[in-house]
N, C-alpha and C positions, 0 to 999 in steps of 0.2 A: 204506495208505500214500499212495495218490493223493489222499485227502481231506486229509490233513495238508499235503500240498504246496500244495493249492488254498487252504487256510485261511491258510498263511504268505504265500502270494503275495497274497492278498486284504488281510491285515493290512499287508503292505508297501506296496502300492498306496494303501491308505487313509492310512497315515502319510505317504507322499510327497506325496499330493495336499493334505493338510492343510498341511504345511510349504511346499510349493512355491507355494501360492496366497497367502501372506502377502506383502503388499506393504510395501516399506520406506517408512516415514513420511518425507515431506520435512522437511528442517530449516526453521526460520523464515526463514534467510537464503535457502534455495534457493526458498522460496515467493515471496519478494521479487523475487529475480532471474529466476524462470521465468514471470513474468506482466508484462503491460503493464496499467497501472491507470488506470481512470476515476475522477476525483473525482465522486461523486454527491451529496455533501451537505457543506455548510459550516455549522457552528454556532458561536456565540460565547457566552462567559459571562464577565461579565455581560452582560445585554442592552444593545444600543446604540440611541441615539436616531436614527432615520431619519425626518426630516420630521415630528417629533412623535409617531411610532410607536416603541414599544420593540420590538426584534427580537432574537431569538436565532438563528433560521434564516435565514442570509444567502445561501442558495443563489441565490435569484432575484436578487440584487444583482450576481452574476457575469455578465459578458457571454457571449453564446453562443460567442463565439470562444475563451473560456477553458474553458467547460463541456464542449467536445468534445475537449479535450486528452488525451493519453496520457502517463502518466509510466512510466519504466522505470528500475529499479534494476539497474545493470550490474555484472558481475562484477569490473570494475576499480575499483568503488566510486564511478563517475560516476553522475550522474542525467541521463537523457536525457528531453527533453520533445518530443513529437510534436505539432504544432499542430492535427492533426485536419482535418476537412473545411473548417472556417472559420477563416481566419487573422485576427487582429486588425488587422494591417497587411500589405498585399500584398508588402511587402519583407521581411517576417519569414521566416527559413528555416523549411522544413518540419520539420526535426529540428534540435534544439540541445542542447547540454550546459548543464545547469543546476546547477552545484555538484557536491558529492560527499555520499556517504552512509557510514554505519557502523552496524552493530547491536551492541548490548551482548551479552556472552556469555550472559546469561540471556534475551535477546530481549524485555526489558522496555522498552527505549529505542532509538530511531532517532536518530542524530546527524546533523543536516542541516548541511552546511558551504557558506558563501557561495552559497546558492541565492535564487531569487526571493522565497521565503517568509522568508528571513532578510534580505531587502533587500540581499543581497551583503555583509553585514557579520557575519563570525564564524560561530559554531556555536549552533544551537539543539538541545536535548535534548528530543525528542518522546516523550511517554509512549504506548507501545503499549497500546491497550485490547483490540484484538482483531487477531490475525493468522493467518489460516488460507486454504485454498484458495478461499474464497468472499468473503473480506472483509478489508480492511486498514482499521483505525480507529485514529487516532492524535490526540493532543492536543498542541498546540504552546503553551507557556505564554507569557505576558507579551508579547503582540504589540500594537503600537500600530495600532488600526483606528478610523478616523473620530474621532480625537483621544481615544480611550479604550483604556486598556490591558485587554486581553482574553485569555482562553485560547480558542484556535481549535482545534475538533475537525474533523477532516477525515475523511470516510468514503469509501472507494474500493472498487470491485468490479473484478475482472479482466476484460479484454476478452474 
């Protein structure tokens, strides 16, 4: 009788440990909101002519005061930009609101409204290429960059 009780107790403990250790997966919206994001790479398609050289990776063209910025997608759907260690202008606020965002129900698109990327004019539908706890990668179509219409892909990592 005692061995049956130990067997059932062991089975119950194994069952509980299996199901109590499963972690709920974060939704794409929660992943966006629960992280501050560094933009680590900017690429364009098609290539643009910079001083006679065709370039697709334009990360090096971004000033250091931009490359250290942090982007936050807030719960109220605003976008916050922290200037990081280096400000582009001493008078720039350390943290500012930079438009708003929304995520499509299927998490395939981020809508950016009146941001510096949209140059303050309207909404851009950015295609989400990857969104998980380790990376946000999205493509913003039809932006004017250096007098050329390009698709801009931005790769971000969480802080």
